[in-house]
Each structure stands twice: as structure tokens, then as C-alpha cells.
Phi, psi and omega in degrees: 000318181294334180268012177066040177233069188297323181298314179294321179299315180295323178296316180295320179292322177300319179294317178300318180289330175296319181284329184216073190291347182251012181285113184298323179293315180298316180296319179295318178295324176295319176300321177297321176299316179298320177298316179299330179272005179067026176263068192296318182298318178293319179298316180298314181298315181293316180298319179295323177299316179298315184292335174291323181277322183228082180305135178085004181304120188295323180290313180299319180297316179297317179297315181299314180301313181295314182298318177297316180299315182295331178279000181084014181263063186302313182300313180297321178298317181291321177301315178297312182300314181295321178299318180290323177296320177299315179299330181270005176080022181261050182299319180297318178299320178294321178297317177301314179301309183299318180297315179293325178298316179299326182278326188212006178091186187300310185297319176296323180293318178295319180296315181296321178297317179299316179297323179294318184277337187304314184301329181250023187304325184285350182261358186234167175290339181299315176059181180298324179301315180293325177294320177300319177302309182302319179293328176295315177300328180281351183077019181261076186298319181296316178294323177298316177297320176304318183283332172294320177295321176296320177301321177296315181300321183266006178058047178297121185293345180272348186308317182304333181294338178300334185275354177245330185292136180295335179305329183266010179307320181298346182262350191306322183272355181291132181303326179293320178295315178298322178295321177297318177304312180297317181296334180264001180063035178259149181292146180291000000 
């Protein structure tokens, strides 16, 4: 999928699921492929199936949040995201988000959450990649690009997914985004 060969990616994933049909990671990654292809309803259904079997599965949760957001289901996306943050023990982060939401709505809440998490990004699983996500939800494209560049600098292993995920579509034509693609040797 990252190499812009979706047909081949789906074929390989079908084979993986044939060999191991109950693997939560494989099912979650397949849901991610569907999300990348903008097949949001299918992605949502698969991610929810995984979360019924493995509550808190991080890949399924991330896919579900993005797919819901992309469908314009902001409230549902935030409910899912907050539930997963609670499971991961990020109660303070959820409180920061909720307080900012009361003051300024979803976009303000995402921005405040990103600002809250940014100083310690290197100490958590959220990483620079996660901060970029929060800024994308906030509609802060320049800040999201700053954090994608930071993800490159610290070699965040999730960074390549930014080039396939629909969440980052608003950045695709930006010269900085294109430069990151080239630096990572990924196809435009």
C-alpha cells in the first residue's frame, strides 16, 4: 500500500488472512488498507470486529478513529479515541482534551491535546507521528507537517503510513510533504 500498489497489497493481505484468519493485527492492518482506499464503512466494520475481540487494540482503534473522522462522524471518532486513551492510562490527556472542547470545540481540543503531549513525545508510544495526527484533526496543517518532519528526524517507525493515510490528504500537494516522500524514497 505504501508503494502505491493497492491491488497487490490487498492480494497479499487476503493471503495472510487465509493463513491466519483470527490474527487481530492482520485484520486491523486490512482495515487500515480499506481506510487508505477510502472504503470507510468496511474499515469501520473490520476495526470494530477486532475491538470486540481485543479491546484496546491500538491499530484497530487508530483505523476506526480515522475512518469515523473521514466520514464526518467527529463525535463518534472522539468517543472512540477517548475510550482508547482511557484504556492506555491517559486520563490526564483526556481531561485536557475535554476542557479544551468545552472552551472551543473539537479542533481546539485536538490542538490543545497535541500541545499537551508534544513536550514528552519521545517518552510515549504516541511519538511525533501521533502529534502530527492530532494536529491534522485540529486542521493545523503546518504544525502537522512540522511534526511529520520531526518524525523523520527521530526515525518514527509509523511515519511511512502518513503517505497512504487519507487523514493526510490535505498535505499531499504541499512541497514539504513531497520532499519528505523523496527523502524516504517513496513514490509520489
